[in-house]
KEKE-3310 file (N, C-alpha, C; in steps of 0.2 Angstrom, whole numbers, plus 5000, padded with zeros to 4 digits):
npx = (5289:5298:5305:5317:5327:5340:5357:5373:5390:5406:5423:5440:5448:5461:5462:5449:5434:5425:5408:5394:5378:5367:5353:5341:5330:5315:5316:5329:5337:5348:5352:5365:5373:5384:5388:5396:5403:5410:5420:5416:5402:5399:5395:5383:5375:5374:5366:5354:5350:5348:5337:5327:5324:5314:5303:5304:5305:5296:5290:5288:5302:5304:5296:5301:5300:5289:5293:5304:5297:5289:5298:5304:5293:5291:5303:5303:5304:5317:5325:5338:5357:5363:5351:5346:5356:5355:5342:5346:5356:5347:5339:5348:5352:5340:5337:5347:5342:5330:5335:5343:5333:5326:5336:5344:5356:5357:5357:5348:5336:5336:5333:5342:5359:5369:5382:5397:5409:5417:5423:5437:5444:5459:5458:5461:5474:5490:5486:5481:5493:5501:5494:5491:5501:5506:5497:5497:5508:5517:5528:5528:5521:5532:5540:5541:5547:5542:5529:5530:5535:5524:5514:5519:5517:5503:5501:5507:5499:5488:5478:5469:5465:5467:5464:5468:5471:5472:5488:5501:5517:5533:5544:5536:5525:5508:5490:5479:5465:5456:5443:5436:5442:5446:5457:5469:5464:5458:5444:5442:5444:5452:5463:5481:5495:5506:5499:5493:5504:5510:5500:5500:5513:5511:5501:5507:5518:5512:5506:5517:5523:5513:5510:5500:5489:5483:5470:5468:5462:5457:5453:5445:5436:5427:5436:5439:5432:5422:5431:5443:5442:5441:5454:5462:5457:5462:5476:5479:5475:5483:5485:5476:5465:5454:5442:5438:5435:5423:5415:5400:5386:5379:5372:5372:5383:5392:5389:5393:5407:5409:5407:5418:5429:5441:5441:5431:5418:5415:5403:5392:5393:5389:5376:5359:5346:5333:5328:5337:5347:5341:5341:5355:5355:5346:5352:5362:5375:5385:5396:5399:5390:5391:5386:5383:5380:5378:5375:5363:5356:5354:5343:5336:5347:5348:5336:5340:5351:5345:5337:5348:5352:5343:5346:5357:5369:5383:5387:5396:5400:5402:5414:5420:5422:5422:5427:5414:5406:5411:5407:5393:5392:5396:5385:5375:5382:5383:5370:5366:5364:5372:5385:5400:5413:5420:5424:5438:5447:5464:5475:5475:5470:5479:5472:5460:5452:5448:5436:5425:5416:5417:5428:5430:5433:5447:5453:5465:5462:5449:5433:5426:5409:5399:5394:5381:5369:5360:5372:5382:5391:5395:5396:5410:5409:5417:5429:5428:5425:5437:5445:5440)
npy = (5151:5144:5143:5130:5125:5129:5133:5133:5139:5139:5146:5147:5162:5170:5183:5182:5172:5168:5167:5160:5161:5151:5151:5140:5137:5130:5132:5131:5142:5150:5159:5170:5175:5185:5181:5184:5185:5189:5188:5178:5174:5168:5154:5154:5163:5156:5145:5152:5155:5143:5138:5147:5142:5133:5141:5148:5139:5134:5146:5161:5167:5180:5189:5199:5209:5206:5193:5198:5206:5196:5187:5196:5199:5187:5186:5196:5198:5195:5204:5212:5209:5193:5188:5199:5199:5187:5189:5199:5192:5183:5191:5197:5186:5183:5194:5192:5181:5186:5196:5188:5180:5189:5193:5204:5216:5218:5231:5237:5234:5243:5255:5258:5262:5276:5279:5272:5269:5265:5274:5269:5265:5259:5247:5242:5245:5240:5235:5222:5216:5215:5207:5195:5190:5178:5172:5180:5180:5190:5203:5206:5220:5229:5241:5259:5262:5252:5256:5268:5263:5256:5266:5272:5262:5261:5273:5271:5261:5268:5271:5284:5285:5279:5267:5264:5255:5254:5253:5247:5250:5243:5233:5221:5222:5226:5225:5235:5229:5230:5233:5223:5210:5200:5202:5207:5221:5226:5228:5240:5250:5261:5274:5276:5287:5281:5274:5284:5292:5282:5280:5293:5293:5283:5289:5301:5296:5289:5301:5309:5300:5298:5311:5326:5324:5312:5304:5300:5288:5285:5271:5268:5259:5251:5254:5263:5274:5290:5300:5295:5294:5308:5313:5306:5312:5325:5323:5318:5328:5337:5330:5330:5322:5312:5306:5302:5287:5281:5270:5269:5266:5277:5290:5304:5305:5304:5315:5325:5323:5326:5339:5344:5338:5341:5336:5327:5315:5298:5284:5271:5258:5246:5247:5241:5241:5253:5260:5261:5270:5282:5291:5295:5302:5312:5319:5324:5318:5312:5314:5306:5292:5275:5260:5243:5232:5219:5215:5222:5220:5223:5230:5235:5243:5253:5260:5266:5274:5283:5290:5295:5304:5314:5321:5327:5319:5310:5293:5278:5262:5248:5236:5221:5208:5195:5193:5191:5198:5211:5213:5213:5224:5234:5235:5241:5253:5258:5262:5273:5290:5297:5293:5292:5285:5269:5255:5243:5229:5227:5219:5202:5185:5174:5167:5173:5179:5168:5162:5167:5168:5179:5190:5206:5220:5231:5246:5258:5263:5262:5253:5244:5245:5231:5220:5210:5198:5197:5198:5198:5188:5171:5160:5150:5135:5124:5129:5137:5127:5120:5127:5126)
npz = (5092:5105:5121:5125:5133:5145:5147:5156:5156:5162:5164:5169:5169:5171:5182:5185:5184:5169:5165:5157:5149:5140:5130:5123:5109:5101:5088:5084:5086:5096:5110:5118:5133:5143:5160:5169:5186:5201:5216:5224:5221:5210:5208:5215:5207:5195:5200:5203:5190:5185:5193:5189:5177:5175:5174:5163:5152:5138:5136:5125:5118:5113:5119:5128:5138:5145:5150:5158:5168:5174:5180:5188:5197:5204:5211:5219:5233:5236:5229:5219:5221:5217:5212:5204:5194:5188:5182:5173:5165:5159:5152:5142:5135:5129:5121:5112:5105:5100:5091:5082:5077:5069:5061:5063:5071:5089:5093:5085:5090:5100:5095:5085:5079:5085:5083:5074:5079:5094:5108:5118:5134:5141:5152:5170:5170:5172:5183:5181:5175:5187:5196:5189:5180:5177:5169:5157:5149:5150:5157:5174:5184:5193:5197:5197:5185:5177:5177:5170:5157:5153:5152:5140:5132:5131:5125:5112:5107:5103:5112:5120:5133:5150:5163:5180:5195:5213:5215:5225:5226:5230:5241:5240:5229:5227:5224:5231:5240:5250:5252:5247:5250:5264:5279:5291:5299:5288:5288:5293:5282:5281:5276:5274:5276:5269:5259:5253:5248:5240:5230:5224:5219:5209:5200:5196:5190:5179:5173:5169:5160:5150:5146:5143:5135:5136:5144:5162:5173:5190:5199:5214:5219:5232:5243:5253:5265:5267:5272:5268:5254:5252:5256:5247:5235:5236:5235:5223:5215:5207:5195:5185:5182:5172:5178:5195:5202:5212:5223:5231:5243:5247:5241:5246:5253:5242:5235:5243:5243:5229:5229:5235:5229:5216:5204:5191:5196:5196:5197:5203:5197:5204:5206:5204:5194:5189:5200:5210:5204:5204:5216:5215:5204:5207:5217:5210:5211:5204:5190:5180:5175:5179:5172:5173:5161:5161:5173:5174:5163:5145:5140:5151:5155:5145:5148:5160:5156:5147:5156:5164:5154:5154:5166:5162:5162:5158:5152:5156:5153:5164:5161:5162:5158:5147:5129:5123:5132:5130:5116:5119:5127:5118:5109:5118:5120:5107:5105:5113:5117:5126:5129:5137:5137:5134:5144:5143:5143:5140:5143:5145:5146:5134:5125:5124:5113:5106:5111:5105:5089:5081:5086:5095:5086:5087:5084:5085:5098:5098:5097:5084:5080:5082:5068:5060:5064:5081:5094:5085:5085:5091:5105:5107:5113:5115:5117:5128:5138:5137:5145:5158)
capx = (5296:5298:5312:5317:5332:5345:5364:5378:5397:5411:5430:5445:5451:5466:5460:5442:5431:5420:5403:5390:5372:5364:5346:5340:5323:5313:5317:5336:5340:5351:5355:5370:5375:5390:5385:5402:5403:5416:5420:5412:5395:5398:5390:5376:5372:5372:5361:5348:5348:5345:5331:5322:5324:5307:5298:5306:5304:5289:5289:5290:5308:5304:5292:5307:5298:5284:5297:5308:5293:5286:5303:5305:5288:5292:5309:5303:5306:5324:5328:5345:5362:5363:5344:5345:5361:5352:5337:5350:5359:5342:5336:5353:5351:5333:5339:5351:5338:5325:5338:5344:5327:5324:5341:5347:5360:5353:5356:5342:5330:5336:5332:5347:5365:5370:5389:5399:5415:5416:5430:5439:5450:5463:5456:5465:5481:5495:5483:5481:5500:5504:5491:5490:5506:5507:5492:5497:5514:5520:5531:5524:5523:5536:5543:5539:5550:5538:5523:5532:5535:5517:5511:5521:5514:5496:5501:5509:5494:5483:5473:5469:5463:5468:5461:5472:5468:5477:5494:5505:5523:5538:5547:5531:5520:5501:5484:5475:5458:5453:5435:5433:5445:5448:5464:5469:5463:5455:5437:5442:5444:5456:5469:5487:5499:5510:5495:5492:5510:5511:5496:5502:5518:5509:5498:5512:5522:5508:5505:5524:5524:5508:5509:5493:5484:5479:5466:5470:5456:5459:5447:5446:5431:5424:5441:5439:5425:5422:5437:5449:5441:5442:5461:5464:5455:5466:5483:5479:5472:5487:5487:5471:5461:5447:5438:5440:5430:5421:5409:5397:5379:5377:5372:5373:5391:5396:5388:5398:5414:5409:5407:5425:5434:5443:5440:5424:5417:5411:5401:5386:5393:5387:5369:5355:5339:5332:5326:5343:5350:5337:5344:5361:5353:5342:5357:5368:5381:5390:5397:5399:5386:5393:5381:5385:5374:5378:5371:5356:5352:5355:5336:5335:5352:5346:5332:5344:5355:5340:5336:5354:5353:5338:5350:5364:5374:5386:5387:5402:5398:5407:5415:5426:5421:5425:5425:5407:5404:5413:5402:5386:5392:5396:5378:5373:5386:5381:5363:5364:5366:5376:5391:5407:5419:5419:5429:5440:5453:5468:5479:5470:5473:5481:5467:5454:5448:5446:5430:5419:5417:5419:5430:5429:5439:5450:5458:5468:5459:5441:5430:5421:5402:5398:5389:5378:5363:5362:5378:5387:5396:5392:5401:5413:5408:5422:5435:5426:5425:5444:5448:5436)
capy = (5149:5143:5141:5123:5123:5134:5130:5138:5137:5143:5144:5152:5167:5174:5185:5181:5167:5170:5163:5162:5158:5149:5149:5137:5137:5124:5133:5130:5148:5150:5166:5169:5181:5184:5182:5184:5188:5187:5189:5173:5173:5164:5148:5157:5166:5151:5142:5156:5155:5136:5138:5150:5139:5130:5146:5150:5134:5134:5153:5164:5171:5187:5193:5200:5214:5202:5188:5201:5208:5190:5185:5201:5198:5181:5186:5203:5198:5194:5208:5214:5204:5188:5188:5204:5198:5182:5192:5202:5187:5180:5197:5198:5180:5184:5199:5189:5177:5190:5199:5183:5178:5195:5194:5211:5217:5219:5238:5239:5233:5248:5261:5259:5265:5283:5279:5266:5267:5267:5276:5264:5266:5253:5246:5238:5246:5239:5230:5215:5213:5214:5201:5189:5190:5171:5171:5185:5179:5197:5204:5209:5227:5229:5247:5265:5262:5248:5260:5273:5260:5254:5272:5273:5256:5264:5278:5268:5257:5272:5273:5290:5285:5273:5267:5260:5254:5256:5249:5249:5247:5242:5226:5216:5226:5223:5229:5236:5226:5229:5234:5217:5204:5200:5203:5210:5228:5228:5230:5248:5253:5267:5275:5278:5291:5277:5272:5291:5294:5277:5281:5299:5291:5279:5293:5306:5293:5288:5307:5310:5295:5299:5318:5329:5322:5305:5304:5295:5287:5281:5268:5267:5254:5252:5253:5269:5278:5296:5303:5292:5297:5315:5314:5304:5316:5330:5321:5317:5334:5340:5326:5331:5315:5312:5305:5298:5282:5279:5266:5269:5265:5283:5296:5310:5306:5305:5322:5329:5322:5329:5346:5345:5335:5346:5332:5324:5309:5292:5279:5267:5252:5241:5248:5237:5243:5260:5263:5262:5275:5288:5295:5298:5307:5318:5322:5326:5315:5309:5317:5300:5286:5269:5255:5237:5230:5212:5215:5225:5219:5229:5233:5239:5248:5258:5264:5270:5279:5288:5294:5299:5310:5320:5325:5330:5315:5305:5286:5274:5255:5244:5230:5217:5201:5191:5196:5192:5204:5217:5214:5215:5231:5238:5236:5246:5260:5261:5264:5278:5297:5301:5289:5295:5281:5262:5251:5238:5226:5225:5214:5197:5178:5175:5163:5177:5180:5161:5160:5169:5167:5185:5194:5213:5223:5236:5250:5264:5265:5262:5247:5245:5242:5224:5219:5204:5197:5196:5201:5198:5183:5166:5158:5144:5132:5119:5133:5139:5121:5118:5131:5125)
capz = (5094:5112:5125:5127:5139:5147:5149:5158:5155:5166:5163:5172:5164:5174:5189:5187:5180:5164:5165:5151:5148:5133:5130:5116:5107:5097:5081:5083:5087:5103:5112:5123:5137:5148:5166:5174:5192:5205:5224:5228:5220:5203:5209:5217:5201:5191:5203:5202:5183:5184:5197:5186:5170:5174:5173:5156:5147:5135:5135:5119:5120:5110:5124:5133:5143:5149:5154:5163:5174:5177:5184:5194:5202:5208:5215:5222:5240:5236:5224:5220:5221:5211:5208:5198:5189:5184:5177:5167:5160:5155:5147:5137:5130:5125:5116:5106:5101:5096:5085:5077:5073:5065:5056:5064:5077:5095:5094:5081:5095:5105:5092:5080:5081:5084:5081:5072:5083:5102:5111:5123:5138:5143:5159:5174:5167:5177:5189:5178:5175:5193:5199:5184:5175:5174:5163:5152:5146:5150:5163:5180:5186:5200:5199:5194:5179:5173:5175:5164:5151:5152:5149:5133:5128:5130:5119:5106:5105:5100:5117:5123:5140:5154:5170:5184:5202:5219:5215:5230:5224:5236:5240:5238:5226:5227:5222:5237:5239:5257:5252:5244:5253:5271:5281:5297:5298:5281:5289:5294:5276:5282:5271:5277:5273:5265:5253:5249:5244:5234:5224:5221:5214:5203:5196:5194:5185:5173:5170:5166:5154:5144:5144:5145:5130:5137:5151:5167:5178:5195:5202:5221:5221:5239:5248:5258:5267:5264:5274:5264:5247:5252:5256:5240:5229:5236:5234:5216:5211:5202:5189:5179:5181:5169:5184:5201:5202:5219:5224:5238:5243:5250:5236:5249:5254:5236:5233:5247:5240:5223:5231:5238:5224:5210:5197:5190:5200:5193:5202:5202:5194:5208:5207:5200:5193:5188:5206:5214:5201:5204:5221:5213:5199:5210:5221:5206:5215:5199:5184:5175:5178:5177:5172:5171:5157:5162:5179:5174:5156:5140:5139:5157:5155:5141:5152:5165:5152:5145:5162:5165:5149:5156:5171:5159:5165:5153:5155:5155:5155:5167:5156:5165:5156:5141:5122:5122:5136:5126:5111:5121:5129:5112:5107:5122:5118:5100:5105:5118:5115:5131:5130:5138:5135:5136:5147:5139:5146:5134:5145:5146:5144:5127:5121:5125:5107:5103:5113:5101:5082:5078:5091:5094:5081:5090:5080:5087:5104:5097:5095:5078:5082:5078:5063:5060:5069:5088:5096:5080:5087:5095:5109:5105:5119:5116:5119:5135:5142:5138:5150:5164)
cpx = (5295:5304:5311:5322:5337:5351:5368:5385:5401:5418:5434:5448:5456:5463:5453:5439:5427:5415:5398:5383:5370:5357:5344:5332:5322:5314:5325:5340:5342:5353:5360:5371:5381:5387:5391:5401:5409:5415:5415:5405:5394:5393:5383:5372:5369:5366:5354:5345:5344:5338:5325:5320:5317:5302:5298:5304:5297:5287:5291:5296:5308:5300:5296:5304:5293:5288:5301:5303:5290:5292:5305:5300:5289:5298:5309:5305:5313:5327:5335:5350:5362:5356:5344:5350:5358:5347:5341:5353:5353:5340:5341:5353:5345:5334:5342:5347:5333:5329:5340:5338:5324:5330:5344:5351:5355:5352:5350:5336:5330:5336:5338:5353:5366:5378:5391:5406:5414:5423:5431:5444:5453:5462:5461:5473:5486:5493:5484:5488:5503:5501:5490:5495:5508:5503:5493:5503:5517:5523:5527:5526:5526:5539:5539:5541:5545:5531:5524:5532:5528:5513:5513:5518:5506:5496:5503:5504:5488:5478:5474:5466:5465:5465:5466:5469:5474:5483:5499:5512:5528:5541:5543:5525:5513:5496:5480:5468:5455:5446:5432:5435:5446:5455:5464:5469:5459:5448:5437:5441:5447:5461:5475:5491:5504:5506:5494:5498:5512:5507:5498:5508:5516:5506:5502:5516:5518:5507:5512:5525:5520:5507:5502:5488:5480:5476:5468:5464:5459:5453:5449:5441:5428:5429:5442:5432:5426:5428:5443:5448:5443:5450:5464:5463:5460:5473:5484:5477:5476:5488:5481:5468:5455:5442:5441:5434:5429:5415:5406:5389:5376:5377:5374:5380:5395:5395:5392:5405:5414:5410:5414:5430:5435:5442:5433:5424:5413:5409:5395:5387:5390:5379:5365:5348:5338:5331:5332:5347:5347:5340:5350:5360:5350:5347:5363:5375:5386:5390:5397:5395:5389:5388:5384:5379:5374:5375:5365:5352:5353:5349:5335:5341:5351:5341:5336:5348:5351:5338:5342:5354:5348:5341:5356:5370:5376:5386:5393:5401:5404:5407:5421:5426:5425:5424:5418:5404:5405:5409:5395:5386:5393:5389:5374:5376:5384:5374:5361:5367:5371:5382:5397:5413:5417:5425:5431:5447:5458:5472:5474:5473:5474:5476:5460:5449:5445:5439:5424:5421:5419:5421:5430:5435:5441:5454:5459:5464:5451:5439:5425:5414:5401:5393:5386:5373:5365:5367:5383:5392:5392:5398:5404:5414:5414:5428:5434:5427:5432:5448:5444:5441)
cpy = (5149:5141:5134:5121:5129:5130:5135:5135:5142:5141:5149:5156:5172:5176:5184:5175:5171:5165:5165:5158:5157:5147:5146:5137:5131:5126:5133:5137:5148:5157:5165:5176:5179:5186:5182:5188:5186:5189:5184:5171:5170:5158:5149:5159:5161:5146:5145:5155:5148:5135:5141:5147:5136:5134:5148:5145:5134:5141:5156:5168:5178:5191:5195:5204:5210:5197:5192:5203:5202:5188:5190:5200:5192:5181:5193:5203:5196:5199:5210:5208:5199:5187:5192:5202:5192:5184:5195:5197:5184:5185:5197:5192:5181:5189:5197:5185:5181:5193:5194:5181:5183:5196:5201:5211:5219:5227:5241:5238:5239:5255:5263:5262:5272:5284:5272:5264:5269:5268:5272:5267:5259:5252:5242:5239:5246:5234:5223:5212:5211:5208:5195:5188:5183:5169:5175:5184:5186:5198:5208:5216:5227:5236:5253:5265:5258:5252:5265:5269:5258:5260:5273:5267:5258:5269:5275:5264:5261:5274:5280:5291:5278:5273:5262:5260:5256:5252:5251:5246:5247:5235:5221:5220:5222:5228:5229:5234:5226:5230:5228:5210:5205:5201:5207:5218:5230:5230:5237:5252:5260:5268:5278:5283:5287:5276:5279:5292:5289:5278:5288:5297:5288:5284:5298:5302:5291:5295:5309:5306:5297:5306:5320:5327:5315:5306:5298:5295:5283:5278:5266:5261:5256:5252:5258:5271:5285:5300:5301:5295:5304:5316:5312:5309:5322:5329:5320:5322:5337:5337:5326:5325:5316:5311:5301:5294:5280:5276:5267:5269:5272:5289:5303:5311:5307:5312:5327:5329:5326:5337:5348:5343:5340:5342:5329:5317:5304:5287:5275:5261:5246:5241:5243:5240:5251:5264:5265:5268:5282:5293:5298:5303:5313:5322:5325:5324:5313:5313:5312:5294:5280:5264:5248:5233:5222:5210:5218:5223:5225:5233:5238:5245:5254:5263:5269:5275:5284:5292:5298:5305:5316:5324:5327:5326:5310:5298:5282:5267:5252:5237:5226:5210:5199:5195:5196:5197:5211:5219:5216:5222:5236:5240:5241:5253:5263:5264:5270:5285:5300:5296:5293:5291:5274:5258:5245:5235:5224:5219:5208:5190:5178:5171:5167:5177:5173:5159:5162:5169:5173:5190:5202:5215:5230:5240:5257:5267:5265:5255:5248:5242:5236:5224:5212:5203:5195:5201:5202:5193:5177:5164:5151:5140:5127:5123:5135:5132:5118:5121:5131:5125)
cpz = (5102:5115:5127:5132:5140:5149:5151:5157:5160:5165:5167:5168:5168:5181:5190:5182:5175:5165:5159:5152:5141:5134:5123:5115:5102:5089:5079:5084:5095:5104:5118:5127:5141:5155:5171:5180:5196:5212:5227:5226:5213:5203:5211:5211:5197:5194:5203:5195:5182:5188:5193:5179:5169:5172:5166:5151:5145:5133:5128:5121:5118:5115:5130:5139:5148:5153:5160:5169:5177:5182:5190:5199:5207:5212:5219:5229:5241:5230:5225:5220:5215:5208:5202:5193:5185:5179:5171:5162:5156:5149:5141:5132:5126:5120:5110:5102:5097:5090:5080:5073:5068:5060:5057:5070:5083:5095:5090:5085:5099:5102:5086:5083:5080:5083:5078:5075:5090:5105:5117:5128:5141:5151:5163:5172:5172:5182:5187:5178:5182:5196:5195:5179:5173:5169:5157:5147:5145:5157:5168:5181:5193:5202:5195:5187:5174:5172:5170:5158:5149:5149:5142:5129:5126:5124:5113:5103:5102:5105:5119:5130:5143:5161:5174:5191:5207:5219:5220:5228:5230:5235:5238:5235:5226:5225:5228:5236:5246:5257:5250:5248:5260:5272:5287:5296:5292:5282:5290:5288:5277:5277:5275:5273:5268:5259:5249:5245:5238:5228:5221:5216:5208:5198:5193:5188:5178:5169:5166:5160:5148:5142:5146:5140:5131:5144:5155:5172:5184:5199:5209:5224:5228:5245:5253:5260:5265:5266:5270:5257:5247:5252:5250:5235:5230:5234:5226:5211:5206:5195:5184:5177:5177:5173:5189:5202:5210:5220:5231:5237:5246:5245:5239:5251:5248:5234:5237:5245:5233:5224:5232:5232:5218:5203:5197:5194:5196:5198:5199:5198:5197:5209:5202:5200:5193:5195:5210:5211:5203:5210:5219:5208:5202:5214:5217:5209:5210:5193:5178:5178:5175:5177:5169:5167:5158:5168:5180:5168:5152:5140:5145:5157:5151:5144:5157:5161:5149:5150:5164:5160:5151:5162:5168:5161:5159:5157:5152:5157:5159:5163:5158:5163:5150:5135:5121:5126:5133:5120:5113:5124:5124:5109:5111:5120:5112:5100:5109:5116:5120:5133:5131:5135:5137:5139:5143:5142:5140:5137:5148:5145:5137:5123:5121:5119:5104:5106:5110:5093:5079:5084:5090:5090:5085:5085:5083:5093:5103:5095:5089:5080:5078:5073:5064:5065:5076:5090:5091:5081:5091:5099:5107:5112:5120:5119:5126:5139:5142:5143:5157:5170)
residu = (MET:LYS:ILE:THR:SER:LEU:GLU:THR:PHE:THR:CYS:GLN:ALA:GLY:TRP:ARG:PRO:TRP:SER:PHE:LEU:LYS:ILE:LEU:THR:ASP:GLU:GLY:ILE:ALA:GLY:TYR:SER:ASP:CYS:THR:ASP:PHE:HIS:GLY:SER:THR:LYS:ALA:LEU:ILE:ALA:VAL:ILE:GLN:GLN:LEU:SER:ASP:ILE:LEU:ILE:GLY:ARG:ASN:PRO:THR:ALA:ILE:GLU:SER:ILE:TYR:TRP:ASP:LEU:PHE:ARG:ILE:THR:ARG:GLN:SER:THR:GLY:GLY:VAL:ILE:HIS:LYS:ALA:LEU:ALA:ALA:ILE:GLU:ASN:ALA:LEU:LEU:ASP:ILE:LYS:ALA:ARG:ALA:LEU:GLY:ILE:PRO:VAL:TYR:GLU:LEU:LEU:GLY:GLY:PRO:VAL:ARG:ASP:ARG:ILE:HIS:LEU:TYR:TRP:SER:HIS:CYS:GLY:THR:THR:ARG:LEU:ARG:SER:SER:GLU:TYR:LEU:GLU:LYS:SER:SER:ILE:GLN:THR:LEU:GLU:ASP:ILE:ALA:ALA:LEU:GLY:LYS:GLU:VAL:GLU:ASP:ALA:GLY:PHE:THR:ALA:LEU:LYS:THR:ASN:LEU:ILE:ILE:LEU:GLY:LYS:LYS:PRO:PHE:VAL:LEU:MET:GLN:GLY:PHE:LYS:GLY:GLY:ILE:GLY:SER:ALA:ASP:ARG:ASN:ILE:SER:ARG:LYS:ILE:LEU:HIS:SER:VAL:GLU:SER:LEU:ILE:SER:THR:PHE:ARG:ASP:SER:VAL:GLY:GLN:ASP:ILE:ASP:ILE:ILE:LEU:ASP:THR:ASN:MET:HIS:PHE:ARG:SER:ASP:GLY:ASN:SER:GLU:LEU:ALA:LYS:ILE:VAL:ALA:PRO:TYR:ASN:LEU:CYS:TRP:LEU:GLU:VAL:ASP:THR:ARG:GLN:PRO:LYS:ALA:LEU:ARG:LYS:LEU:SER:ASP:ARG:ALA:PRO:MET:PRO:LEU:ALA:SER:CYS:GLU:THR:LEU:GLN:GLY:LEU:ARG:GLU:TYR:ILE:PRO:TYR:PHE:GLU:GLU:HIS:ALA:VAL:ASP:VAL:CYS:ILE:ILE:ASP:VAL:HIS:TRP:ASN:GLY:VAL:TRP:GLN:SER:LYS:LYS:ILE:ALA:ASP:LEU:ALA:GLU:THR:TYR:GLU:ILE:ASN:VAL:ALA:PRO:HIS:ASN:HIS:GLY:SER:PRO:LEU:ALA:SER:LEU:ILE:THR:ALA:HIS:PHE:CYS:ALA:SER:ILE:SER:ASN:LEU:LYS:ILE:MET:GLU:TYR:ASP:VAL:ASP:ASP:VAL:PRO:TRP:ARG:ASP:GLU:ILE:VAL:THR:ASN:PRO:PRO:ILE:ILE:GLU:GLY:GLY:TYR:MET:ILE:VAL:PRO:LYS:GLY:PRO:GLY:TRP:GLY:ALA:GLU:LEU:ASP:GLU:LYS:VAL:VAL:LEU:SER:HIS:TYR)
# end
């Protein structure tokens, strides 16, 4: 079997685009991966994949390890960023091909499943409704009363965990994004008393609504530096967070915050490759290690998760993409021994599940591990292209 061509597809899906890679072979077997990226690098990622296609055509797609390291070597002088994400997308599509050729699910290539259901948390809870209500056919979040009602909705749906972001309510509610997007003063990444009190009101309202039996996660992304993260950790301390999520490229700064914060810390979703994770493990800077299997590749992510286990660290995957992304992430989750919980977006575009032949099955806050060869589903390319 040989690789004959690579194709990419992109569609607009609410607050972010979804992007996909398809690798075709001369035996008629195709492999898919989700290569969704955002914050301005989608076109660059696709361009890298297209540039690497000449190296892949004619290769045996089942030689995944060999192909990965060949691609790593020729891009060594530009490692990381969209280069690494392109390698990950290629690796995942090759895993799909190999598993389909063998007639087995991808998790069988990773040692087989250790669970048949995957615990989920409702991600971007409130966040998506505030910034993308026009895509959702649902009411936007405007008040604390809306937050309380959403908390009850989470409970009624059977979820036992939710994650929200820095929702700032008021006359013009917004989601704080100063670590990612421009604006006057945003480069400072400072935190004000107004923001602190607004976030405290948000988290306290969620806690009052869902009670003590549902976990709450607060994601701060890269919006503050160490002093702001420390202040935020103090003010939300009374609300028994499952974890505070903080992204930083400084493992020692994160370890310092971990020593001060009264709740567990999660981080590392932006890291790429085993080498970048090692300093965080050696510093014991995180309680929960977040791995993006679409930006690292499922095969490489399994290596990272196995190393985390030797440091007694649990893993929670970063999963912000399409239903195909959720299926891919589920194969990773099914195969590791140190899974904490899996991210899942409940609020999304209404046509979401139409893009795959077998969408994820969600029951009472759990995803059923996919069956069937490969990822257990194929991409419906016509649906994707209809939302270009």
